[in-house]
PQR file of N, CA, C, O and H, with PARSE charges and radii, in Angstrom:
ATOM      1  N   UNK A   1       0.797  -1.075  -0.114 -0.4000 1.5000
ATOM      2  CA  UNK A   1       0.214   0.052   0.168 -0.0000 2.0000
ATOM      3  C   UNK A   1       0.963   1.354  -0.088  0.5500 1.7000
ATOM      4  O   UNK A   1       2.162   1.545   0.117 -0.5500 1.4000
ATOM      5  N   UNK A   2       0.163   2.133  -0.521 -0.4000 1.5000
ATOM      6  CA  UNK A   2       0.958   3.719  -0.658 -0.0000 2.0000
ATOM      7  C   UNK A   2       0.633   4.414   0.486  0.5500 1.7000
ATOM      8  O   UNK A   2      -0.189   4.062   1.332 -0.5500 1.4000
ATOM      9  H   UNK A   2      -0.811   1.978  -0.687  0.4000 1.0000
ATOM     10  N   UNK A   3       1.360   5.495   0.484 -0.4000 1.5000
ATOM     11  CA  UNK A   3       1.330   6.252   1.526 -0.0000 2.0000
ATOM     12  C   UNK A   3      -0.077   6.613   1.787  0.5500 1.7000
ATOM     13  O   UNK A   3      -0.669   6.565   2.865 -0.5500 1.4000
ATOM     14  H   UNK A   3       2.027   5.781  -0.203  0.4000 1.0000
ATOM     15  N   UNK A   4      -0.592   7.042   0.444 -0.4000 1.5000
ATOM     16  CA  UNK A   4      -1.821   7.740   0.089 -0.0000 2.0000
ATOM     17  C   UNK A   4      -3.154   7.075   0.990  0.5500 1.7000
ATOM     18  O   UNK A   4      -4.024   7.621   1.668 -0.5500 1.4000
ATOM     19  H   UNK A   4      -0.110   7.081  -0.431  0.4000 1.0000
ATOM     20  N   UNK A   5      -2.815   5.319   0.584 -0.4000 1.5000
ATOM     21  CA  UNK A   5      -3.493   4.388   0.707 -0.0000 2.0000
ATOM     22  C   UNK A   5      -3.805   4.399   2.445  0.5500 1.7000
ATOM     23  O   UNK A   5      -4.891   4.244   3.003 -0.5500 1.4000
ATOM     24  H   UNK A   5      -2.108   4.875   0.033  0.4000 1.0000
ATOM     25  N   UNK A   6      -2.588   4.616   3.001 -0.4000 1.5000
ATOM     26  CA  UNK A   6      -2.553   4.441   4.470 -0.0000 2.0000
ATOM     27  C   UNK A   6      -3.144   5.606   5.201  0.5500 1.7000
ATOM     28  O   UNK A   6      -3.581   5.513   6.348 -0.5500 1.4000
ATOM     29  H   UNK A   6      -1.705   4.743   2.548  0.4000 1.0000
ATOM     30  N   UNK A   7      -3.140   6.921   4.357 -0.4000 1.5000
ATOM     31  CA  UNK A   7      -3.553   7.843   4.980 -0.0000 2.0000
ATOM     32  C   UNK A   7      -5.028   7.757   5.308  0.5500 1.7000
ATOM     33  O   UNK A   7      -5.488   7.943   6.434 -0.5500 1.4000
ATOM     34  H   UNK A   7      -2.785   6.997   3.425  0.4000 1.0000
ATOM     35  N   UNK A   8      -5.814   7.422   4.099 -0.4000 1.5000
ATOM     36  CA  UNK A   8      -7.262   7.172   3.597 -0.0000 2.0000
ATOM     37  C   UNK A   8      -7.810   6.194   4.616  0.5500 1.7000
ATOM     38  O   UNK A   8      -8.867   6.481   5.177 -0.5500 1.4000
ATOM     39  H   UNK A   8      -5.440   7.271   3.184  0.4000 1.0000
ATOM     40  N   UNK A   9      -7.142   4.988   4.922 -0.4000 1.5000
ATOM     41  CA  UNK A   9      -7.444   4.077   6.126 -0.0000 2.0000
ATOM     42  C   UNK A   9      -7.085   4.643   7.174  0.5500 1.7000
ATOM     43  O   UNK A   9      -8.003   4.509   7.983 -0.5500 1.4000
ATOM     44  H   UNK A   9      -6.283   4.754   4.465  0.4000 1.0000
ATOM     45  N   UNK A  10      -6.206   5.238   7.637 -0.4000 1.5000
ATOM     46  CA  UNK A  10      -6.386   5.974   9.371 -0.0000 2.0000
ATOM     47  C   UNK A  10      -7.229   6.981   9.232  0.5500 1.7000
ATOM     48  O   UNK A  10      -7.745   7.233  10.321 -0.5500 1.4000
ATOM     49  H   UNK A  10      -5.460   5.347   6.980  0.4000 1.0000
ATOM     50  N   UNK A  11      -7.649   7.752   8.283 -0.4000 1.5000
ATOM     51  CA  UNK A  11      -8.676   8.755   8.520 -0.0000 2.0000
ATOM     52  C   UNK A  11     -10.111   8.070   8.601  0.5500 1.7000
ATOM     53  O   UNK A  11     -10.972   8.603   9.301 -0.5500 1.4000
ATOM     54  H   UNK A  11      -7.230   7.547   7.398  0.4000 1.0000
ATOM     55  N   UNK A  12     -10.430   6.720   7.792 -0.4000 1.5000
ATOM     56  CA  UNK A  12     -11.782   5.943   8.051 -0.0000 2.0000
ATOM     57  C   UNK A  12     -11.818   5.370   9.529  0.5500 1.7000
ATOM     58  O   UNK A  12     -12.799   5.408  10.271 -0.5500 1.4000
ATOM     59  H   UNK A  12      -9.731   6.287   7.223  0.4000 1.0000
ATOM     60  N   UNK A  13     -10.693   4.882   9.797 -0.4000 1.5000
ATOM     61  CA  UNK A  13     -10.478   4.224  11.413 -0.0000 2.0000
ATOM     62  C   UNK A  13     -10.761   5.126  12.321  0.5500 1.7000
ATOM     63  O   UNK A  13     -11.535   4.885  13.247 -0.5500 1.4000
ATOM     64  H   UNK A  13      -9.896   4.851   9.193  0.4000 1.0000
ATOM     65  N   UNK A  14     -10.171   6.257  12.160 -0.4000 1.5000
ATOM     66  CA  UNK A  14     -10.200   7.288  13.240 -0.0000 2.0000
ATOM     67  C   UNK A  14     -11.616   8.044  13.426  0.5500 1.7000
ATOM     68  O   UNK A  14     -12.025   8.410  14.528 -0.5500 1.4000
ATOM     69  H   UNK A  14      -9.542   6.453  11.407  0.4000 1.0000
ATOM     70  N   UNK A  15     -12.433   8.267  12.002 -0.4000 1.5000
ATOM     71  CA  UNK A  15     -13.575   8.266  11.852 -0.0000 2.0000
ATOM     72  C   UNK A  15     -14.822   7.440  12.299  0.5500 1.7000
ATOM     73  O   UNK A  15     -15.895   7.836  12.755 -0.5500 1.4000
ATOM     74  H   UNK A  15     -12.100   7.970  11.107  0.4000 1.0000
ATOM     75  N   UNK A  16     -14.368   6.164  12.034 -0.4000 1.5000
ATOM     76  CA  UNK A  16     -15.200   4.994  12.675 -0.0000 2.0000
ATOM     77  C   UNK A  16     -15.176   5.113  14.206  0.5500 1.7000
ATOM     78  O   UNK A  16     -16.198   5.057  14.890 -0.5500 1.4000
ATOM     79  H   UNK A  16     -13.497   5.842  11.663  0.4000 1.0000
ATOM     80  N   UNK A  17     -13.755   5.306  14.767 -0.4000 1.5000
ATOM     81  CA  UNK A  17     -13.920   5.319  16.367 -0.0000 2.0000
ATOM     82  C   UNK A  17     -14.484   6.379  16.726  0.5500 1.7000
ATOM     83  O   UNK A  17     -15.089   6.140  17.771 -0.5500 1.4000
ATOM     84  H   UNK A  17     -12.925   5.352  14.212  0.4000 1.0000
ATOM     85  N   UNK A  18     -14.664   7.889  16.280 -0.4000 1.5000
ATOM     86  CA  UNK A  18     -15.101   8.750  16.630 -0.0000 2.0000
ATOM     87  C   UNK A  18     -16.562   8.693  16.745  0.5500 1.7000
ATOM     88  O   UNK A  18     -17.140   9.098  17.753 -0.5500 1.4000
ATOM     89  H   UNK A  18     -14.172   8.083  15.431  0.4000 1.0000
ATOM     90  N   UNK A  19     -17.242   8.135  15.605 -0.4000 1.5000
ATOM     91  CA  UNK A  19     -18.804   7.938  15.617 -0.0000 2.0000
ATOM     92  C   UNK A  19     -19.195   6.826  16.707  0.5500 1.7000
ATOM     93  O   UNK A  19     -20.260   6.840  17.324 -0.5500 1.4000
ATOM     94  H   UNK A  19     -16.772   7.806  14.787  0.4000 1.0000
ATOM     95  N   UNK A  20     -18.128   5.802  16.869 -0.4000 1.5000
ATOM     96  CA  UNK A  20     -18.435   4.968  18.000 -0.0000 2.0000
ATOM     97  C   UNK A  20     -18.449   5.365  19.026  0.5500 1.7000
ATOM     98  O   UNK A  20     -19.225   4.883  19.851 -0.5500 1.4000
ATOM     99  H   UNK A  20     -17.263   5.791  16.368  0.4000 1.0000
ATOM    100  N   UNK A  21     -17.572   6.415  19.356 -0.4000 1.5000
ATOM    101  CA  UNK A  21     -17.382   6.902  20.671 -0.0000 2.0000
ATOM    102  C   UNK A  21     -18.614   7.884  21.092  0.5500 1.7000
ATOM    103  O   UNK A  21     -19.244   7.830  22.149 -0.5500 1.4000
ATOM    104  H   UNK A  21     -16.941   6.807  18.687  0.4000 1.0000
ATOM    105  N   UNK A  22     -18.847   8.976  19.799 -0.4000 1.5000
ATOM    106  CA  UNK A  22     -20.283   9.711  20.236 -0.0000 2.0000
ATOM    107  C   UNK A  22     -21.370   8.511  20.587  0.5500 1.7000
ATOM    108  O   UNK A  22     -21.867   8.411  21.708 -0.5500 1.4000
ATOM    109  H   UNK A  22     -18.336   9.020  18.941  0.4000 1.0000
ATOM    110  N   UNK A  23     -21.681   7.611  19.493 -0.4000 1.5000
ATOM    111  CA  UNK A  23     -22.645   7.082  19.995 -0.0000 2.0000
ATOM    112  C   UNK A  23     -22.625   6.511  21.667  0.5500 1.7000
ATOM    113  O   UNK A  23     -23.443   6.892  22.504 -0.5500 1.4000
ATOM    114  H   UNK A  23     -21.277   7.693  18.582  0.4000 1.0000
ATOM    115  N   UNK A  24     -21.802   5.780  21.870 -0.4000 1.5000
ATOM    116  CA  UNK A  24     -21.592   5.166  23.412 -0.0000 2.0000
ATOM    117  C   UNK A  24     -21.455   6.156  24.339  0.5500 1.7000
ATOM    118  O   UNK A  24     -21.599   5.800  25.508 -0.5500 1.4000
ATOM    119  H   UNK A  24     -21.138   5.470  21.190  0.4000 1.0000
ATOM    120  N   UNK A  25     -21.190   7.432  24.106 -0.4000 1.5000
ATOM    121  CA  UNK A  25     -20.838   8.349  25.211 -0.0000 2.0000
ATOM    122  C   UNK A  25     -21.926   8.563  26.222  0.5500 1.7000
ATOM    123  O   UNK A  25     -21.737   8.639  27.436 -0.5500 1.4000
ATOM    124  H   UNK A  25     -21.073   7.721  23.156  0.4000 1.0000
ATOM    125  N   UNK A  26     -22.934   8.641  25.689 -0.4000 1.5000
ATOM    126  CA  UNK A  26     -24.186   8.962  26.530 -0.0000 2.0000
ATOM    127  C   UNK A  26     -24.488   7.729  27.627  0.5500 1.7000
ATOM    128  O   UNK A  26     -24.759   8.003  28.796 -0.5500 1.4000
ATOM    129  H   UNK A  26     -23.087   8.579  24.703  0.4000 1.0000
ATOM    130  N   UNK A  27     -24.406   6.124  27.064 -0.4000 1.5000
ATOM    131  CA  UNK A  27     -24.855   5.394  27.877 -0.0000 2.0000
ATOM    132  C   UNK A  27     -23.620   4.823  28.936  0.5500 1.7000
ATOM    133  O   UNK A  27     -23.858   4.249  29.999 -0.5500 1.4000
ATOM    134  H   UNK A  27     -24.186   5.902  26.114  0.4000 1.0000
ATOM    135  N   UNK A  28     -22.039   5.160  28.316 -0.4000 1.5000
ATOM    136  CA  UNK A  28     -20.926   5.292  28.932 -0.0000 2.0000
ATOM    137  C   UNK A  28     -21.090   6.425  30.216  0.5500 1.7000
ATOM    138  O   UNK A  28     -21.029   6.025  31.379 -0.5500 1.4000
ATOM    139  H   UNK A  28     -21.846   5.626  27.453  0.4000 1.0000
ATOM    140  N   UNK A  29     -21.245   7.469  29.986 -0.4000 1.5000
ATOM    141  CA  UNK A  29     -21.675   8.498  30.990 -0.0000 2.0000
ATOM    142  C   UNK A  29     -22.641   7.867  32.276  0.5500 1.7000
ATOM    143  O   UNK A  29     -22.286   7.699  33.443 -0.5500 1.4000
ATOM    144  H   UNK A  29     -21.295   7.795  29.041  0.4000 1.0000
ATOM    145  N   UNK A  30     -23.765   7.625  31.756 -0.4000 1.5000
ATOM    146  CA  UNK A  30     -24.853   6.824  32.388 -0.0000 2.0000
ATOM    147  C   UNK A  30     -24.122   5.893  33.360  0.5500 1.7000
ATOM    148  O   UNK A  30     -24.225   6.026  34.580 -0.5500 1.4000
ATOM    149  H   UNK A  30     -24.054   7.761  30.808  0.4000 1.0000
ATOM    150  N   UNK A  31     -23.338   4.893  32.743 -0.4000 1.5000
ATOM    151  CA  UNK A  31     -23.036   3.787  33.596 -0.0000 2.0000
ATOM    152  C   UNK A  31     -21.962   4.366  34.611  0.5500 1.7000
ATOM    153  O   UNK A  31     -21.999   4.046  35.799 -0.5500 1.4000
ATOM    154  H   UNK A  31     -23.254   4.785  31.752  0.4000 1.0000
ATOM    155  N   UNK A  32     -21.047   5.191  34.125 -0.4000 1.5000
ATOM    156  CA  UNK A  32     -20.250   5.693  35.123 -0.0000 2.0000
ATOM    157  C   UNK A  32     -20.838   6.438  36.255  0.5500 1.7000
ATOM    158  O   UNK A  32     -20.402   6.299  37.397 -0.5500 1.4000
ATOM    159  H   UNK A  32     -21.017   5.451  33.160  0.4000 1.0000
ATOM    160  N   UNK A  33     -21.916   7.304  35.934 -0.4000 1.5000
ATOM    161  CA  UNK A  33     -22.651   8.062  37.044 -0.0000 2.0000
ATOM    162  C   UNK A  33     -22.963   6.895  38.008  0.5500 1.7000
ATOM    163  O   UNK A  33     -22.490   6.864  39.144 -0.5500 1.4000
ATOM    164  H   UNK A  33     -22.271   7.417  35.006  0.4000 1.0000
ATOM    165  N   UNK A  34     -23.791   5.920  37.507 -0.4000 1.5000
ATOM    166  CA  UNK A  34     -24.347   4.736  38.494 -0.0000 2.0000
ATOM    167  C   UNK A  34     -23.542   4.149  39.390  0.5500 1.7000
ATOM    168  O   UNK A  34     -23.806   3.957  40.577 -0.5500 1.4000
ATOM    169  H   UNK A  34     -24.175   5.945  36.584  0.4000 1.0000
ATOM    170  N   UNK A  35     -22.414   3.822  38.733 -0.4000 1.5000
ATOM    171  CA  UNK A  35     -20.908   3.194  39.233 -0.0000 2.0000
ATOM    172  C   UNK A  35     -20.472   4.374  40.646  0.5500 1.7000
ATOM    173  O   UNK A  35     -20.140   4.214  41.820 -0.5500 1.4000
ATOM    174  H   UNK A  35     -22.200   3.978  37.769  0.4000 1.0000
ATOM    175  N   UNK A  36     -20.633   5.218  40.008 -0.4000 1.5000
ATOM    176  CA  UNK A  36     -20.215   6.339  41.270 -0.0000 2.0000
ATOM    177  C   UNK A  36     -21.156   6.387  42.252  0.5500 1.7000
ATOM    178  O   UNK A  36     -20.862   6.699  43.406 -0.5500 1.4000
ATOM    179  H   UNK A  36     -20.903   5.348  39.054  0.4000 1.0000
ATOM    180  N   UNK A  37     -22.009   6.172  41.984 -0.4000 1.5000
ATOM    181  CA  UNK A  37     -23.357   6.491  43.241 -0.0000 2.0000
ATOM    182  C   UNK A  37     -22.996   4.944  44.017  0.5500 1.7000
ATOM    183  O   UNK A  37     -22.818   5.012  45.233 -0.5500 1.4000
ATOM    184  H   UNK A  37     -22.248   5.919  41.047  0.4000 1.0000
ATOM    185  N   UNK A  38     -22.888   3.635  43.397 -0.4000 1.5000
ATOM    186  CA  UNK A  38     -22.729   2.718  44.102 -0.0000 2.0000
ATOM    187  C   UNK A  38     -21.450   2.447  44.949  0.5500 1.7000
ATOM    188  O   UNK A  38     -21.415   1.753  45.966 -0.5500 1.4000
ATOM    189  H   UNK A  38     -23.032   3.579  42.409  0.4000 1.0000
ATOM    190  N   UNK A  39     -20.422   3.091  44.382 -0.4000 1.5000
ATOM    191  CA  UNK A  39     -19.204   3.370  45.107 -0.0000 2.0000
ATOM    192  C   UNK A  39     -19.206   4.495  46.268  0.5500 1.7000
ATOM    193  O   UNK A  39     -18.395   4.336  47.180 -0.5500 1.4000
ATOM    194  H   UNK A  39     -20.451   3.655  43.557  0.4000 1.0000
ATOM    195  N   UNK A  40     -20.030   5.584  46.298 -0.4000 1.5000
ATOM    196  CA  UNK A  40     -20.509   6.214  47.137 -0.0000 2.0000
ATOM    197  C   UNK A  40     -21.140   5.729  48.297  0.5500 1.7000
ATOM    198  O   UNK A  40     -20.808   5.870  49.474 -0.5500 1.4000
ATOM    199  H   UNK A  40     -20.689   5.713  45.557  0.4000 1.0000
ATOM    200  N   UNK A  41     -22.339   4.986  47.675 -0.4000 1.5000
ATOM    201  CA  UNK A  41     -23.142   4.187  48.861 -0.0000 2.0000
ATOM    202  C   UNK A  41     -22.075   3.326  49.546  0.5500 1.7000
ATOM    203  O   UNK A  41     -22.011   3.470  50.767 -0.5500 1.4000
ATOM    204  H   UNK A  41     -22.608   4.871  46.719  0.4000 1.0000
ATOM    205  N   UNK A  42     -21.205   2.434  48.967 -0.4000 1.5000
ATOM    206  CA  UNK A  42     -20.439   1.473  49.834 -0.0000 2.0000
ATOM    207  C   UNK A  42     -19.291   2.478  50.481  0.5500 1.7000
ATOM    208  O   UNK A  42     -18.776   1.878  51.425 -0.5500 1.4000
ATOM    209  H   UNK A  42     -21.258   2.317  47.975  0.4000 1.0000
ATOM    210  N   UNK A  43     -18.864   3.437  50.357 -0.4000 1.5000
ATOM    211  CA  UNK A  43     -18.139   4.269  51.228 -0.0000 2.0000
ATOM    212  C   UNK A  43     -19.039   5.042  52.333  0.5500 1.7000
ATOM    213  O   UNK A  43     -18.579   5.305  53.444 -0.5500 1.4000
ATOM    214  H   UNK A  43     -19.282   3.924  49.590  0.4000 1.0000
ATOM    215  N   UNK A  44     -20.119   5.324  52.013 -0.4000 1.5000
ATOM    216  CA  UNK A  44     -20.996   5.647  53.408 -0.0000 2.0000
ATOM    217  C   UNK A  44     -21.151   4.559  53.836  0.5500 1.7000
ATOM    218  O   UNK A  44     -20.945   4.669  55.045 -0.5500 1.4000
ATOM    219  H   UNK A  44     -20.493   5.111  51.110  0.4000 1.0000
ATOM    220  N   UNK A  45     -21.353   3.709  53.647 -0.4000 1.5000
ATOM    221  CA  UNK A  45     -21.494   2.104  54.738 -0.0000 2.0000
ATOM    222  C   UNK A  45     -20.352   2.160  55.533  0.5500 1.7000
ATOM    223  O   UNK A  45     -20.270   2.301  56.753 -0.5500 1.4000
ATOM    224  H   UNK A  45     -21.521   3.620  52.665  0.4000 1.0000
ATOM    225  N   UNK A  46     -19.522   2.037  54.731 -0.4000 1.5000
ATOM    226  CA  UNK A  46     -17.906   1.810  55.302 -0.0000 2.0000
ATOM    227  C   UNK A  46     -17.571   2.833  56.515  0.5500 1.7000
ATOM    228  O   UNK A  46     -17.189   2.378  57.593 -0.5500 1.4000
ATOM    229  H   UNK A  46     -19.589   1.922  53.740  0.4000 1.0000
ATOM    230  N   UNK A  47     -17.726   4.241  56.310 -0.4000 1.5000
ATOM    231  CA  UNK A  47     -17.810   5.282  57.183 -0.0000 2.0000
ATOM    232  C   UNK A  47     -18.991   5.002  58.492  0.5500 1.7000
ATOM    233  O   UNK A  47     -18.750   5.108  59.694 -0.5500 1.4000
ATOM    234  H   UNK A  47     -18.037   4.611  55.434  0.4000 1.0000
ATOM    235  N   UNK A  48     -19.935   4.729  58.040 -0.4000 1.5000
ATOM    236  CA  UNK A  48     -21.096   4.582  58.807 -0.0000 2.0000
ATOM    237  C   UNK A  48     -20.558   3.311  59.808  0.5500 1.7000
ATOM    238  O   UNK A  48     -20.817   3.397  61.009 -0.5500 1.4000
ATOM    239  H   UNK A  48     -20.131   4.643  57.063  0.4000 1.0000
ATOM    240  N   UNK A  49     -19.828   2.165  59.313 -0.4000 1.5000
ATOM    241  CA  UNK A  49     -19.409   1.160  60.255 -0.0000 2.0000
ATOM    242  C   UNK A  49     -18.242   1.756  61.196  0.5500 1.7000
ATOM    243  O   UNK A  49     -18.059   1.349  62.343 -0.5500 1.4000
ATOM    244  H   UNK A  49     -19.618   2.095  58.338  0.4000 1.0000
ATOM    245  N   UNK A  50     -17.493   2.740  60.597 -0.4000 1.5000
ATOM    246  CA  UNK A  50     -16.473   3.282  61.279 -0.0000 2.0000
ATOM    247  C   UNK A  50     -16.825   4.138  62.559  0.5500 1.7000
ATOM    248  O   UNK A  50     -15.859   4.410  63.273 -0.5500 1.4000
ATOM    249  H   UNK A  50     -17.641   3.071  59.665  0.4000 1.0000
ATOM    250  N   UNK A  51     -18.182   4.650  62.996 -0.4000 1.5000
ATOM    251  CA  UNK A  51     -18.679   4.992  64.092 -0.0000 2.0000
ATOM    252  C   UNK A  51     -18.780   6.394  63.488  0.5500 1.7000
ATOM    253  O   UNK A  51     -18.378   7.377  64.111 -0.5500 1.4000
ATOM    254  H   UNK A  51     -18.967   4.430  62.417  0.4000 1.0000
ATOM    255  N   UNK A  52     -19.490   6.501  61.889 -0.4000 1.5000
ATOM    256  CA  UNK A  52     -20.334   7.831  61.645 -0.0000 2.0000
ATOM    257  C   UNK A  52     -19.192   8.870  61.211  0.5500 1.7000
ATOM    258  O   UNK A  52     -18.510   9.533  61.992 -0.5500 1.4000
ATOM    259  H   UNK A  52     -19.817   5.702  61.383  0.4000 1.0000
ATOM    260  N   UNK A  53     -19.123   8.878  59.872 -0.4000 1.5000
ATOM    261  CA  UNK A  53     -18.360  10.172  59.170 -0.0000 2.0000
ATOM    262  C   UNK A  53     -17.288   9.375  59.000  0.5500 1.7000
ATOM    263  O   UNK A  53     -17.183   8.257  59.504 -0.5500 1.4000
ATOM    264  H   UNK A  53     -19.678   8.339  59.238  0.4000 1.0000
ATOM    265  N   UNK A  54     -16.062  10.173  57.950 -0.4000 1.5000
ATOM    266  CA  UNK A  54     -15.125   9.509  57.887 -0.0000 2.0000
ATOM    267  C   UNK A  54     -13.919  10.155  58.829  0.5500 1.7000
ATOM    268  O   UNK A  54     -13.899  11.137  59.570 -0.5500 1.4000
ATOM    269  H   UNK A  54     -16.146  11.081  57.540  0.4000 1.0000
ATOM    270  N   UNK A  55     -12.953   9.191  58.477 -0.4000 1.5000
ATOM    271  CA  UNK A  55     -11.741   9.816  59.580 -0.0000 2.0000
ATOM    272  C   UNK A  55     -11.519  11.109  59.707  0.5500 1.7000
ATOM    273  O   UNK A  55     -11.268  11.677  60.770 -0.5500 1.4000
ATOM    274  H   UNK A  55     -12.970   8.392  57.874  0.4000 1.0000
ATOM    275  N   UNK A  56     -11.637  11.819  58.189 -0.4000 1.5000
ATOM    276  CA  UNK A  56     -11.214  13.212  58.130 -0.0000 2.0000
ATOM    277  C   UNK A  56     -11.784  14.247  58.667  0.5500 1.7000
ATOM    278  O   UNK A  56     -11.294  15.289  59.104 -0.5500 1.4000
ATOM    279  H   UNK A  56     -11.841  11.357  57.325  0.4000 1.0000
ATOM    280  N   UNK A  57     -13.294  13.732  58.576 -0.4000 1.5000
ATOM    281  CA  UNK A  57     -14.250  14.653  59.173 -0.0000 2.0000
ATOM    282  C   UNK A  57     -14.102  14.636  60.950  0.5500 1.7000
ATOM    283  O   UNK A  57     -14.349  15.638  61.621 -0.5500 1.4000
ATOM    284  H   UNK A  57     -13.691  12.886  58.221  0.4000 1.0000
ATOM    285  N   UNK A  58     -13.738  13.557  61.438 -0.4000 1.5000
ATOM    286  CA  UNK A  58     -13.337  13.487  62.640 -0.0000 2.0000
ATOM    287  C   UNK A  58     -12.246  14.181  63.362  0.5500 1.7000
ATOM    288  O   UNK A  58     -12.274  14.648  64.501 -0.5500 1.4000
ATOM    289  H   UNK A  58     -13.537  12.744  60.893  0.4000 1.0000
ATOM    290  N   UNK A  59     -11.212  14.166  62.439 -0.4000 1.5000
ATOM    291  CA  UNK A  59     -10.071  14.871  62.715 -0.0000 2.0000
ATOM    292  C   UNK A  59     -10.512  16.471  62.670  0.5500 1.7000
ATOM    293  O   UNK A  59     -10.383  17.274  63.594 -0.5500 1.4000
ATOM    294  H   UNK A  59     -11.189  13.787  61.514  0.4000 1.0000
ATOM    295  N   UNK A  60     -11.033  16.706  61.435 -0.4000 1.5000
ATOM    296  CA  UNK A  60     -11.538  18.492  61.443 -0.0000 2.0000
ATOM    297  C   UNK A  60     -12.210  18.851  62.688  0.5500 1.7000
ATOM    298  O   UNK A  60     -11.864  19.766  63.434 -0.5500 1.4000
ATOM    299  H   UNK A  60     -11.138  16.054  60.684  0.4000 1.0000
ATOM    300  N   UNK A  61     -13.379  17.915  62.886 -0.4000 1.5000
ATOM    301  CA  UNK A  61     -14.200  18.649  63.792 -0.0000 2.0000
ATOM    302  C   UNK A  61     -14.398  18.068  65.308  0.5500 1.7000
ATOM    303  O   UNK A  61     -15.229  18.098  66.215 -0.5500 1.4000
ATOM    304  H   UNK A  61     -13.660  17.171  62.280  0.4000 1.0000
ATOM    305  N   UNK A  62     -12.962  17.459  64.978 -0.4000 1.5000
ATOM    306  CA  UNK A  62     -12.749  16.842  66.638 -0.0000 2.0000
ATOM    307  C   UNK A  62     -13.607  16.185  67.467  0.5500 1.7000
ATOM    308  O   UNK A  62     -13.241  15.847  68.592 -0.5500 1.4000
ATOM    309  H   UNK A  62     -12.287  17.435  64.241  0.4000 1.0000
TER
END
């Protein structure tokens, strides 16, 4: 393949990936926010087991 063919193939691949990313961006954002909520809930449970609040809050508020 010549260098022109390589450039054309590269543009097609990049364009395809860009379209793929745009199509999946919203579901991925929703998934990440859902995971963030799950992790926040787990963190809250762990800090509740530790006697209410995180260690940082206990240090700050004495």
